[in-house]
N, C-alpha and C positions, 0 to 999 in steps of 0.2 A: 504494500500500500504506500509506504513512504517513498520508495523509489519511483513508483508509478506517478506520484505527484511531484516528482523532482524536489523532494525535501531532504535535507541532510539530517543525520542523526542528532546533531547539535540543535537544529531548529525544533525538531519534535521534542527532544529532551527539555528544552527551555519552556515549551508550552505546558508540559506536564509536570514540571518542577523537579527534574532529575538532572544529574550530571551526565554529560554526553557519554562518558566511559561506562556509567551504570546502564544507560539505555542501550549501548552497544552490546553489553553482556546479555541483557534481556533479549534483544533482537536475535542474537546468535544462539540463544538457548543455553547459555552457560549458567545463567542464574534465572530464577523465577521472579515474579513480581507480585505485589500485593493486589488485592481486589480493587482497592482504590485506584491504583495505577491502571488496571484494566478498564475501569469505568471511565477514567480520564481519556484513555486511548480510544475507547468506544465512542465517546462523545466527540472527540476531536476529528476522528475519521468518519463519523456518522455511520457506523456499522454496529451490529449487535454484539453482545458478549459471546454468543455462540460462534460468530464469525472469527473473533479473535482467538477463542480457545480451541474450536473444532474445525475451523475452516469453512463453516456453512456460509454460502455465498449471498445470503439475503442482506441487502442494504437496508438500513433503517428507513430511508425514504420509501422503498418498495413496500415495506410492512405498513407504514403509515398510509400509503395510497390504497393498499388492499383493505385495511381497516375502514377507511373512509368509504370505499365501495360497498362494503358490507353494511355499514350504517345507512347508506342510501337505500340499499335493497330492503333492509328492515323497515325503513320509513315507508317505502312503497307498499310493502305487505301490510303494515299496520294501517295505512290509509285505506287500503282495499277492504280490510276487515271492518273498519269503522263505517264504511259506506253502506247505506241501506240496500 
């Protein structure tokens, strides 16, 4: 994700409050990170925690769009049930 967005390790590390060396170790799998760091990364890259941990490809915006579609469909069904 970072490389695909042309970001350096130092840039991402600064945003999430880590030293670049620490972020480098996390990115390379040498050390783990806290849940708090995962949440910050998830928010920054707009992906789900599943994506960060398991590689699930669902982007957060896709999930929001799908939820909005479902809400719209529910409203249509509710309106049809309310109609005489």
